[in-house]
VOGU-3710 file (C-alpha; in Angstrom, 3 decimals, decimal comma):
1> mtlapatraa> -14,338/128,049/25,154  -15,972/127,501/21,701  -18,609/124,696/21,339  -18,579/122,656/17,918  -21,943/122,851/16,151  -24,233/119,748/16,776  -24,254/117,350/13,745  -27,672/116,402/12,406  -28,471/112,721/11,906  -28,778/111,642/8,424
11> ptpappspsp> -32,397/110,731/7,246  -33,308/107,118/6,844  -33,754/106,198/3,204  -37,288/105,127/2,227  -37,542/101,446/1,121  -37,658/101,010/-2,496  -41,102/100,673/-3,949  -41,521/97,617/-5,957  -41,215/98,156/-9,708  -44,361/97,574/-12,082
21> graahlrrrl> -42,572/94,877/-13,759  -42,064/92,770/-10,565  -45,722/93,366/-9,625  -47,027/92,246/-13,008  -44,717/89,074/-12,746  -46,090/88,230/-9,360  -49,676/88,635/-10,589  -48,834/86,379/-13,399  -47,255/83,667/-11,152  -50,345/83,645/-8,670
31> apyvfvapfi> -53,197/83,914/-11,241  -53,231/80,141/-11,982  -53,515/79,285/-8,495  -56,380/81,779/-7,936  -58,184/80,325/-10,819  -57,920/76,842/-9,484  -58,550/77,766/-5,816  -62,314/77,236/-6,199  -61,941/73,755/-7,597  -59,384/72,671/-4,950
41> alfvafsvyp> -61,617/74,088/-2,091  -64,698/72,149/-3,350  -62,483/69,024/-4,036  -61,159/68,937/-0,531  -64,401/69,781/1,044  -66,598/67,241/-0,787  -64,093/64,561/-1,900  -60,893/64,325/0,171  -62,467/65,208/3,645  -65,479/62,674/3,193
51> mlftlrlsft> -63,117/59,862/2,076  -60,858/60,516/4,984  -63,787/60,587/7,234  -65,212/57,371/5,762  -61,624/55,603/6,308  -61,705/56,610/9,873  -65,248/55,683/10,347  -64,513/52,283/9,004  -62,472/51,444/12,134  -65,207/52,431/14,428
61> dwhgagaarw> -68,745/51,141/15,642  -70,969/53,918/14,903  -74,804/54,005/14,228  -75,076/57,679/13,383  -75,779/59,108/17,001  -73,384/59,294/20,031  -69,699/58,803/20,130  -68,080/56,303/17,734  -66,500/53,343/19,382  -63,015/52,339/18,193
71> vgwgnytyll> -62,941/48,625/17,015  -59,705/48,655/14,881  -59,945/46,077/12,108  -63,034/44,427/13,505  -65,396/45,752/10,755  -62,986/44,229/8,073  -62,463/40,913/9,788  -66,314/40,576/10,184  -66,894/41,214/6,538  -64,191/39,104/5,259
81> gssafwsslg> -65,651/36,317/7,375  -69,246/37,077/6,250  -70,882/34,715/3,695  -73,197/37,734/2,737  -70,358/39,997/1,915  -68,774/37,153/-0,276  -72,152/36,452/-1,839  -72,716/40,026/-2,943  -69,079/40,021/-4,616  -70,008/36,657/-6,282
91> nsavlwlliv> -73,292/38,175/-7,495  -71,600/41,149/-9,048  -68,878/39,050/-10,576  -71,546/36,814/-12,415  -73,272/39,875/-13,568  -69,882/41,256/-14,783  -69,454/38,097/-16,882  -72,885/38,481/-18,206  -72,553/42,065/-19,053  -69,148/43,423/-19,949
101> pvqivlalvv> -67,940/41,119/-22,403  -71,186/40,985/-24,340  -71,496/44,658/-24,132  -67,954/45,342/-25,195  -68,417/43,153/-28,243  -71,967/44,585/-29,183  -70,791/48,121/-28,654  -67,757/47,661/-30,921  -69,748/46,268/-33,703  -72,482/48,982/-33,420
111> avclnnaklr> -69,712/51,681/-33,415  -67,973/50,232/-36,544  -71,294/50,283/-38,412  -72,083/53,933/-37,242  -68,376/54,950/-38,276  -69,348/53,848/-42,004  -69,476/56,939/-43,920  -71,768/55,040/-46,379  -74,322/54,498/-43,762  -77,374/56,576/-44,377
121> lrglyrvsfl> -79,232/58,312/-41,423  -76,248/57,681/-39,086  -77,154/60,791/-36,841  -80,656/59,073/-36,215  -79,132/55,771/-35,248  -76,665/57,418/-32,956  -79,490/59,346/-31,172  -81,634/56,194/-30,770  -78,720/54,185/-29,213  -77,977/57,135/-26,851
131> vpfvtplvav> -81,782/57,558/-25,714  -81,861/54,622/-23,352  -78,685/55,991/-21,534  -80,271/59,426/-20,926  -83,455/57,870/-19,863  -83,927/57,959/-15,891  -82,935/54,718/-14,595  -85,811/54,310/-12,249  -88,242/54,649/-14,938  -86,418/51,988/-17,101
141> aqiwvvlfdq> -86,403/49,739/-14,327  -90,059/50,076/-13,690  -90,705/49,357/-17,225  -88,676/46,110/-16,922  -90,891/45,067/-13,923  -93,863/45,472/-16,178  -92,352/43,694/-19,171  -90,965/40,649/-17,114  -93,522/40,245/-14,677  -94,465/36,536/-14,476
151> nygavnqvls> -98,199/36,882/-14,333  -99,088/39,813/-16,708  -95,977/40,675/-18,165  -95,712/41,349/-21,916  -92,768/38,986/-22,486  -94,574/36,074/-21,002  -97,701/36,952/-23,012  -95,623/36,618/-26,184  -94,349/33,360/-25,003  -98,035/32,014/-24,332
161> lvglpdvgwl> -98,862/32,959/-27,948  -96,128/30,589/-29,318  -96,994/27,820/-26,882  -94,096/28,444/-24,592  -94,761/28,215/-20,728  -94,430/31,168/-18,489  -90,881/32,136/-17,019  -90,085/33,387/-13,692  -87,836/36,223/-15,001  -87,691/38,005/-11,600
171> ttttwakptl> -88,703/35,254/-9,242  -86,133/32,616/-9,907  -82,732/32,534/-9,134  -82,049/31,083/-12,669  -83,282/34,015/-14,572  -83,066/37,103/-12,240  -79,442/37,887/-13,041  -79,773/37,456/-16,788  -82,813/39,786/-16,712  -81,044/42,335/-14,706
181> allfiwkttg> -78,166/41,971/-17,080  -80,150/42,446/-20,007  -81,473/45,714/-18,446  -78,034/46,951/-17,798  -77,006/46,094/-21,369  -80,018/47,858/-22,861  -79,587/51,026/-20,675  -75,604/51,529/-21,017  -74,570/50,162/-24,361  -75,235/53,532/-25,966
191> fivvillsgl> -72,659/55,160/-23,751  -69,855/52,742/-24,602  -70,808/52,969/-28,306  -70,231/56,976/-28,120  -66,918/56,210/-26,399  -65,767/53,610/-28,855  -66,968/55,775/-31,759  -64,786/58,611/-30,673  -62,016/56,465/-30,791  -62,743/55,221/-34,122
201> qsldasiyea> -63,025/58,554/-35,596  -59,589/59,593/-34,296  -57,929/56,726/-36,597  -56,253/57,708/-39,745  -58,386/56,565/-42,742  -55,230/55,844/-44,905  -54,453/52,787/-42,772  -57,658/51,198/-43,936  -57,059/52,351/-47,591  -53,818/50,719/-47,398
211> aeidgagtlr> -55,213/47,656/-45,933  -57,965/47,350/-48,770  -55,186/47,698/-51,372  -53,451/44,671/-49,831  -56,783/42,743/-50,204  -57,982/42,884/-46,630  -61,748/42,290/-45,957  -63,909/43,741/-43,542  -63,358/41,157/-40,722  -59,680/41,249/-41,328
221> klwsltiplv> -59,496/44,997/-40,784  -61,584/44,651/-37,743  -59,415/41,942/-36,207  -55,878/43,292/-37,155  -56,562/46,959/-37,439  -59,569/48,232/-35,583  -59,326/46,362/-32,375  -55,402/46,726/-31,940  -55,798/50,447/-32,546  -58,701/51,040/-29,970
231> rrtlafaavm> -57,165/48,886/-27,441  -56,845/52,008/-25,142  -60,498/52,934/-25,589  -61,663/49,558/-25,075  -59,699/49,347/-21,644  -61,162/52,579/-20,585  -64,774/51,246/-21,440  -64,111/48,022/-19,656  -62,972/49,896/-16,560  -65,793/52,143/-16,577
241> qtlavfqmfa> -68,308/49,372/-16,731  -66,771/47,360/-14,297  -67,116/50,242/-11,764  -70,741/50,531/-12,886  -71,356/46,854/-12,446  -69,904/46,562/-8,900  -71,654/49,658/-7,907  -74,940/48,521/-9,189  -77,842/49,485/-6,897  -80,951/50,988/-8,439
251> epfvvtdggp> -81,550/48,036/-10,900  -81,609/45,367/-7,999  -83,315/47,794/-5,587  -86,083/48,603/-8,052  -86,599/45,364/-10,034  -85,877/42,472/-7,467  -85,008/44,177/-4,194  -82,018/41,850/-4,028  -84,044/38,791/-4,472  -84,989/35,968/-4,956
261> ygstttagfa> -83,027/34,478/-2,027  -80,260/37,271/-2,319  -79,350/35,961/-5,929  -79,349/39,643/-6,988  -77,840/41,282/-3,932  -75,018/42,991/-5,630  -72,059/44,625/-3,959  -73,500/48,008/-4,213  -76,868/46,949/-2,829  -75,293/45,002/0,183
271> lykhinqadl> -73,518/48,370/0,989  -76,941/50,025/1,082  -78,131/47,486/3,406  -75,464/48,275/6,004  -76,197/52,053/5,528  -80,127/51,418/5,756  -79,642/49,678/9,087  -77,591/52,389/10,419  -74,427/50,208/10,716  -72,257/53,073/9,248
281> gtgaansfll> -68,838/51,581/10,529  -69,404/48,232/8,813  -70,793/50,162/5,600  -67,782/52,165/5,469  -65,334/49,100/5,650  -67,457/47,509/3,109  -66,986/50,452/0,622  -63,249/50,443/0,940  -63,156/46,801/0,438  -65,164/47,289/-2,670
291> vivvavlsll> -62,839/50,050/-3,856  -59,814/47,561/-3,389  -61,613/44,835/-5,544  -62,612/47,334/-8,266  -59,068/49,099/-8,303  -57,461/45,467/-8,586  -59,782/44,508/-11,513  -59,443/47,760/-13,256  -55,586/47,517/-13,159  -55,827/44,014/-14,440
301> fvrllrted> -57,975/45,240/-17,533  -55,491/47,897/-18,197  -52,638/45,514/-17,983  -54,221/43,215/-20,466  -55,423/45,503/-22,933  -52,768/48,140/-22,927  -50,903/48,817/-26,041  -47,053/48,441/-26,657  -45,692/51,973/-27,387
//
């Protein structure tokens, strides 16, 4: 009997190798994610995670050691029923009224003047307005303490030369807030001037030339052209200063230590007190309530000053 020859199995085909074109396309697709990956990692590690940790902490009673005890909404109800919390918000609101409207108007006037091409030494003036902003805040606050001291301050010395009585700039509830507001205005107005100046320099000069042909004066151009055209920039400046005022800490800490009688205990300074006393759960709840207040105010300013497209 004749046997049929054994058949050999066909070899398995090798998988196709990716073409150079597909590999290059894949690299181009992944390159943007690789470049932003370090930022995303740092953002998650130092922003998202601390925020979520603080949110969880606001529902606990924790003093920095041991296990955190869950208290639910207890920290929030305590703060909302605390006169000290509302007093700190009230102090910040008064400081906002003393600072932001005055500062926005002053910065707008200065920015319009510095934007004038006919003004000589414009660069020197711009630098001089920006110097207070880049000066360390603690150093400026110490200078304020020396200037406005009731017994040996330079301001009261000048008042005595013209026959006026001494004023307790830092020791009376009447003058402590205006003195802090003056410090804040002097320190940060240059920053707002730079912001508004950038908005003014982006405007088309032909608009003002047409207004001059129609006979518009300086005040008319300021009110009818400049302010409407930079309303977005004004809104941004108002939001930035609102954040800064409600977070104000170093000024009252160095100048008045929150006094006299708690009249300069701002929302930021009250938050520091909770942290300094290791009442971290209440401090976390205070910070989130402050975030809500500032967010509502910021949205309100943007709504009021937004432009109609």
